[in-house]
C-alpha positions in Angstrom: -9.6 7.6 8.0 -9.5 7.3 4.2 -12.6 7.3 2.1 -13.2 7.5 -1.7 -16.6 8.0 -3.2 -17.8 7.7 -6.8 -14.4 7.7 -8.5 -14.2 7.8 -12.3 -10.6 7.7 -13.6 -9.5 7.8 -17.2 -6.1 7.4 -18.9 -6.6 9.5 -22.0 -9.9 8.4 -23.5 -9.9 5.0 -21.8 -11.8 4.8 -18.6 -10.2 2.6 -15.9 -12.4 3.1 -12.8 -16.2 3.5 -12.9 -17.9 4.9 -9.8 -15.4 3.1 -7.5 -15.6 3.4 -3.7 -13.3 2.6 -0.9 -12.9 3.1 2.9 -10.3 2.3 5.5 -10.8 3.0 9.2 -8.1 4.0 11.7 -6.0 1.0 12.7 -7.6 -1.3 10.0 -5.9 -3.6 7.5 -7.7 -3.6 4.2 -7.0 -5.8 1.1 -7.7 -4.6 -2.4 -8.4 -7.7 -4.6 -9.2 -8.4 -8.2 -8.0 -10.0 -11.4 -5.3 -8.5 -13.6 -6.5 -5.3 -15.2 -9.3 -4.8 -12.7 -8.0 -1.3 -11.7 -6.4 -2.0 -8.4 -3.2 -0.1 -8.9 -5.1 2.8 -10.5 -7.3 3.0 -7.4 -4.3 3.1 -5.1 -2.5 5.6 -7.4 -5.6 7.8 -7.3 -5.8 7.6 -3.5 -2.2 8.8 -3.2 -2.6 11.6 -5.7 -0.4 10.1 -8.4 -3.4 9.9 -10.7 -6.2 12.5 -10.9 -9.8 11.4 -10.9 -12.2 12.9 -13.4 -15.0 12.8 -10.8 -15.6 11.7 -7.3 -13.9 12.8 -4.0 -11.3 11.4 -1.6 -11.0 12.4 2.1 -8.2 11.6 4.5 -8.7 12.1 8.2 -11.8 14.2 7.4 -9.9 16.5 5.0 -10.6 16.6 1.2 -7.5 15.5 -0.6 -8.8 15.2 -4.1 -6.5 17.2 -6.4 -3.7 17.6 -3.8 -0.2 16.7 -5.1 1.4 13.5 -3.7 4.0 15.3 -1.6 1.2 17.1 0.3 -0.7 13.9 0.8 2.4 12.2 2.2 2.8 15.1 4.6 -0.7 14.5 5.9 0.2 10.9 6.9 -0.7 8.8 3.9 2.3 6.9 2.4 2.4 4.7 -0.7 4.8 1.9 -1.5 4.7 1.5 -5.3 4.5 -1.8 -7.2 7.9 -3.4 -8.0 9.5 -1.4 -5.1 10.8 1.6 -7.3 14.0 2.1 -5.2 16.7 4.4 -6.4 19.0 1.6 -7.6 22.3 3.5 -7.4 21.7 5.1 -4.1 22.6 3.2 -0.9 20.1 1.6 1.4 20.5 4.4 3.9 20.1 7.1 1.2 16.8 5.4 0.0 15.5 5.3 3.6 16.5 8.9 4.3 14.5 10.0 1.2 11.4 8.4 2.8 11.6 11.1 5.5 11.9 14.0 3.1 8.6 15.7 4.1 9.1 18.3 6.9 6.7 16.4 9.3 9.0 13.3 9.2 12.4 15.0 8.8 12.6 16.0 12.4 12.2 12.4 13.5 14.6 10.9 11.0 17.1 9.2 13.3 14.3 7.8 15.5 12.5 6.5 12.4 15.7 4.8 11.2 16.1 3.0 14.5 12.5 1.8 14.3 12.7 0.4 10.8 16.0 -1.3 11.6 14.3 -3.0 14.5 11.6 -4.2 12.1 14.1 -5.3 9.5 17.4 -6.1 11.3 19.4 -6.8 8.1 19.2 -3.1 7.3 21.9 -2.4 10.0 24.6 -4.2 8.0 23.5 -3.0 4.6 23.4 0.8 5.1 26.1 1.5 2.5 25.1 -1.2 0.0 23.6 0.0 -3.3 19.9 -0.8 -3.6 20.2 -2.7 -6.9 22.5 -5.3 -5.4 19.9 -6.5 -2.9 17.8 -9.5 -3.5 14.1 -9.0 -4.5 12.9 -9.7 -1.0 15.4 -7.3 0.6 14.4 -4.6 -1.9 10.8 -5.0 -0.9 11.7 -4.7 2.7 13.7 -1.5 2.0 10.7 -0.1 0.1 8.3 -0.8 3.0 10.9 0.7 5.4 11.2 3.8 3.2 7.4 4.1 3.4 7.5 3.9 7.2 10.2 6.6 7.3 7.4 9.1 6.4 5.8 8.2 9.7 2.4 7.5 8.2 -0.9 7.0 9.9 -1.9 4.8 6.9 0.5 2.9 4.7 -0.5 1.6 1.2 1.5 -1.1 -0.5 1.0 -2.3 -4.0 1.7 -6.0 -4.3 4.0 -6.4 -1.4 4.5 -10.2 -2.0 4.9 -10.2 -5.8 7.5 -12.7 -7.0 8.9 -13.4 -3.5 9.9 -16.8 -2.0 7.4 -18.2 0.6 9.7 -17.6 3.5 10.1 -13.9 2.6 6.3 -13.6 2.1 5.8 -14.9 5.6 8.5 -12.5 6.9 6.9 -9.4 5.3 3.4 -10.6 6.4 4.6 -10.7 10.0 6.0 -7.2 9.7 2.7 -5.8 8.3 0.8 -7.4 11.2 3.3 -6.0 13.7 3.2 -2.4 12.5 -0.6 -2.6 12.5 -1.0 -4.2 15.9 1.9 -2.6 17.8 2.0 0.9 16.2 -1.6 1.3 15.2 -0.8 2.1 11.6 -3.6 1.3 9.2 -2.4 -0.8 6.2 -4.0 -1.0 2.7 -2.5 -3.5 0.3 -3.1 -5.1 -3.1 -2.6 -8.8 -3.5 -3.5 -11.5 -6.0 -3.5 -14.4 -3.5 -7.0 -14.1 -2.0 -6.5 -16.5 0.8 -3.2 -14.9 1.9 -4.7 -11.4 1.6 -7.9 -12.1 3.6 -5.8 -14.0 6.3 -4.0 -10.7 6.9 -6.8 -8.2 6.4 -9.7 -7.3 8.5 -11.8 -6.4 5.4 -11.4 -6.5 1.6 -12.6 -4.8 -1.5 -13.0 -6.7 -4.8 -12.7 -4.9 -8.1 -13.7 -6.2 -11.5 -13.5 -4.3 -14.8 -12.9 -1.1 -12.9 -15.9 -1.4 -10.6 -16.0 -2.1 -6.9 -18.3 -5.1 -7.0 -17.9 -6.4 -3.5 -16.6 -5.5 0.0 -16.9 -6.8 3.5 -15.2 -8.6 6.3 -12.5 -11.1 5.4 -14.4 -14.1 6.6 -17.5 -13.2 4.6 -15.4 -12.7 1.4 -13.6 -16.0 1.8 -16.9 -17.8 1.8 -18.4 -15.7 -1.0 -19.7 -17.4 -4.1 -18.9 -14.2 -6.1 -15.3 -14.3 -5.0 -15.0 -17.9 -6.1 -16.5 -17.0 -9.5 -14.0 -14.2 -10.0 -10.9 -16.0 -8.9 -11.6 -19.6 -9.5 -14.0 -19.5 -12.4 -16.8 -21.3 -10.5 
């Protein structure tokens, strides 16, 4: 469904990604792993069109999307929930959600999509008029994921969905990600620092180090990999 090949990405004169590759199949859950500064967010931002690659190509559902602006990519069915939620703080919960369905493909289904995300996150029903910045961190993360789902994506990318959240909220969000994948067939790609949690949720994983894709494979294989232990545990 989504494939990137030989991506080189620079910020100014500083190269972040070197010949990086990535692939996610329809209905798959894929984790992007790596230490801080490995290039994980840059890879995801490049996949969604927020950052332009200097070289390489990205295809989505067989269509070349390298160079397309982000709003066109969202319209094709690829949604991106940014790191640290990035809600509009002085808009209400409902207004934030409605903005997720801005693209024409999703706009016609807006009310149905609202009902669907409220079923996933029941607290939304009682918070529609609450300003986003007054929510707890966990609630803001749920609104951000719900806003991504309002675009009716075939593939949802989430940058650090569990960052800074209480264990109970982490489990709640993990259950939702599993549900939208199993019950709705939405492919999910996410970044996570906790290797065990990430590979428990994902079918496959990619490991980045110093801007290079150094390892990929099924979750079980990565969990037992000596290379993964070296990168994350220093063994």
